[in-house]
VMD Tcl script that draws the C-alpha trace (Angstrom):
set ca {
  {-21.56 7.65 -20.19}
  {-18.86 9.59 -18.52}
  {-15.18 7.44 -18.71}
  {-14.65 5.87 -15.59}
  {-12.18 7.44 -13.09}
  {-8.93 5.35 -12.45}
  {-7.84 4.28 -9.05}
  {-4.91 6.79 -9.16}
  {-7.34 9.63 -10.38}
  {-9.45 9.36 -7.46}
  {-6.65 8.98 -5.04}
  {-4.91 12.21 -6.76}
  {-8.14 14.06 -6.28}
  {-8.16 13.12 -2.60}
  {-4.23 14.47 -2.16}
  {-5.17 17.70 -4.12}
  {-8.14 18.45 -2.05}
  {-6.54 17.58 1.26}
  {-3.70 20.20 0.17}
  {-6.63 22.87 -0.21}
  {-7.93 21.77 3.25}
  {-4.94 21.96 4.99}
  {-3.40 24.97 3.38}
  {-3.96 27.29 6.23}
  {-2.13 24.61 8.66}
  {1.29 24.70 6.92}
  {2.30 26.28 10.36}
  {0.29 24.49 12.63}
  {1.65 24.09 16.05}
  {0.26 20.79 16.04}
  {3.35 18.47 14.58}
  {0.66 15.89 12.81}
  {-1.31 18.74 11.31}
  {1.84 20.37 10.21}
  {3.06 17.61 8.59}
  {-0.15 16.37 7.01}
  {-0.56 19.94 5.55}
  {3.27 19.92 4.33}
  {3.17 16.49 2.89}
  {0.00 17.30 0.90}
  {1.49 20.48 -0.24}
  {4.72 19.08 -1.47}
  {2.88 16.09 -3.69}
  {-0.32 18.57 -4.96}
  {1.65 19.32 -8.24}
  {1.98 15.36 -9.05}
  {-1.61 14.84 -7.71}
  {-2.87 17.52 -10.05}
  {-0.36 15.95 -13.13}
  {-2.26 12.66 -12.41}
  {-5.47 14.42 -12.66}
  {-4.87 15.92 -15.93}
  {-3.57 12.96 -17.78}
  {0.12 13.71 -17.31}
  {2.80 11.60 -15.56}
  {5.33 12.59 -13.00}
  {8.79 11.52 -12.02}
  {8.17 8.82 -9.03}
  {12.02 9.28 -8.12}
  {11.98 13.01 -7.79}
  {8.39 12.56 -5.84}
  {10.08 10.08 -3.14}
  {13.21 12.50 -3.01}
  {10.77 15.23 -1.82}
  {8.99 12.94 0.30}
  {12.78 12.17 2.13}
  {13.37 15.85 2.19}
  {10.53 16.38 3.99}
  {11.27 13.54 6.62}
  {14.50 15.53 7.27}
  {12.91 18.84 7.67}
  {10.19 17.51 9.99}
  {11.95 14.66 11.74}
  {9.17 12.52 9.98}
  {9.36 8.82 8.57}
  {7.23 8.91 5.92}
  {9.86 7.25 3.40}
  {10.28 4.34 6.04}
  {6.45 3.99 6.22}
  {6.15 4.12 2.43}
  {8.93 1.34 2.14}
  {7.45 -0.82 4.96}
  {3.67 -0.37 3.03}
  {4.91 -1.04 -0.58}
  {7.52 -3.72 0.60}
  {10.38 -2.63 -1.45}
  {13.18 -0.38 -1.26}
  {12.21 3.07 -2.66}
}
mol new
graphics top color blue
foreach p $ca { graphics top sphere $p radius 0.5 }
foreach p [lrange $ca 0 end-1] q [lrange $ca 1 end] { graphics top cylinder $p $q radius 0.2 }
display resetview
């Protein structure tokens, strides 16, 4: 029987696939579609690391998200902090 997938692997797969599906929307006129495409693009290497059994630096990943907030005028970091109920 195949080894069971972890929660992290399932979610990493989703992020990685979303990046592939949204690749043509990086410069979309739709702000929401553009933000989704950029967020998945900026985190796909971290998702791939999880899928390959490697780790990544979560501080660097959150800095990437904060940078995207500045570029797109989003509030992903605020949402992440609220959803995890901790300061990131």
